[in-house]
N, C-alpha and C positions, 0 to 999 in steps of 0.2 A: 504494500500500500504506500503510495506516495504521500509525503507530508503536504499539508495545506499550503505552506509557504513555497514549496517546490512547485506545486500545481499553479499557484499564483504567478510564480516566476515564468513558467512555461506560457501561461495565458498572456502575460505582459509582453514576452518576446514575440509571440505570434501576432499580437496586435501591432507591435512596432514594425514587424515584417510586412504586414498587410498595409499599414499606413505608409511605409516607405515605398511600396509598389504604387500606391495611389498618387504619391507626389511626383512620380516620374513623368516626364513630358511624353506626349503622344497618347495619353489615356483619354481618348475621345471616342464617341460612337461613330460608326460609318457603315453605310450600306455599300456593298461591292459585288461586281460580277465582271465577266470578261469584257464588257463594254465600258467599264470605268467605275467610278465610285463617287459618293457624296459624303462629306465629313460633317458631323454635327459638333461644332465646337463646344467646349464645356460651358461657356457663358450663355449658350442657348438653352441649357437645361434649367428650367425654372424650379422644378420640383421633382424629386425622385424618392420614393419610399419603398422599402422592402416589405412586402405583404404576403399573405397566404390566401389561396383560394379555398373553396368549400371542401376540396379533397386534401387540404393542408399542404399543398405544394407551393413553394415560394415563387414569387415573381416580383419584378420591380414595376411600380405604377409611376410613369414618368410623364411630365408635361413640358412642352417646349414654348419658348417665347413666340408669340404669333406675329413675327415680323417676316418681311420678305427674305432677310438674310438667314433667319433660323428655320422656321417651319416652312416658309415658302420655297426655299431652295431644296429642302429634303423632299417635300411633297411633289414638287415639279419633277425631280429626278425619278421618284418612284412611279409617277404617272407615265413618264416617258419609257419606263421599263416594264409596263404591264405585260404579263404573259411570259416574262423571262425569269430564270432562276437567279435569286439574289441571296447573298449571305449577309448577316448582321454581326458586326464586330465591336469590341471595346478594346481599343489599342490593337494589339496583334492577336488577341484572344477571340476566337469565333464563339459567339453566343448561340447562334442558330443558323440553319440553312446548310446548303442552298435550298430555298423554297420559292415557289412561284408567286409572283406579285399579282394581285388581283385588283388593287386600287391604291390610291395614296393613303395617308394616315391623318387622323385628326391631330391637332396640336396638343390636346389634353387627354389624359388617361391612356397613354400608349402603354400597352402591357408588354413587358420584356420578360420572356420566360426562357428557361434553359434547363436541360437535364443536369447541367453542371452547377450544383447548388453552391459550391465554394466560390465559383466565379461570380455568381449573383451577389454573394455576400461581399466579395472584394469590390465589386462595382458600387454597391451601396455605401461602403466605407469611403471609397474614392470620391463619390459625388457629395457626401456629407462634408468632406474636407475642402471642397472647392468654394 
């Protein structure tokens, strides 16, 4: 059995490691496929919360600034790639995809889901630090 102080030390080290990853440049969202990509700069993310759905699976509920630079650029890119396979990334980490685009996205309540729960938690920490 590990002592409580050792467990706290491990937890603190893990938090610092995750926070260090969050502070690295290039940690932004982007949609990408063979036809190019669109980057969503960190300053465009107005809100991001780690939540759980009715099946207790985690997801990030995210909202973007409703400006031409933020939501407009992303939405136009997605609409121009309807029918194509697109992947969604945070930095170099693929969150999901490739999956087919059916339409653009709203600015509010964008649901970011992934089978990689650790990545979702890392994203939530990174966004909280920005």
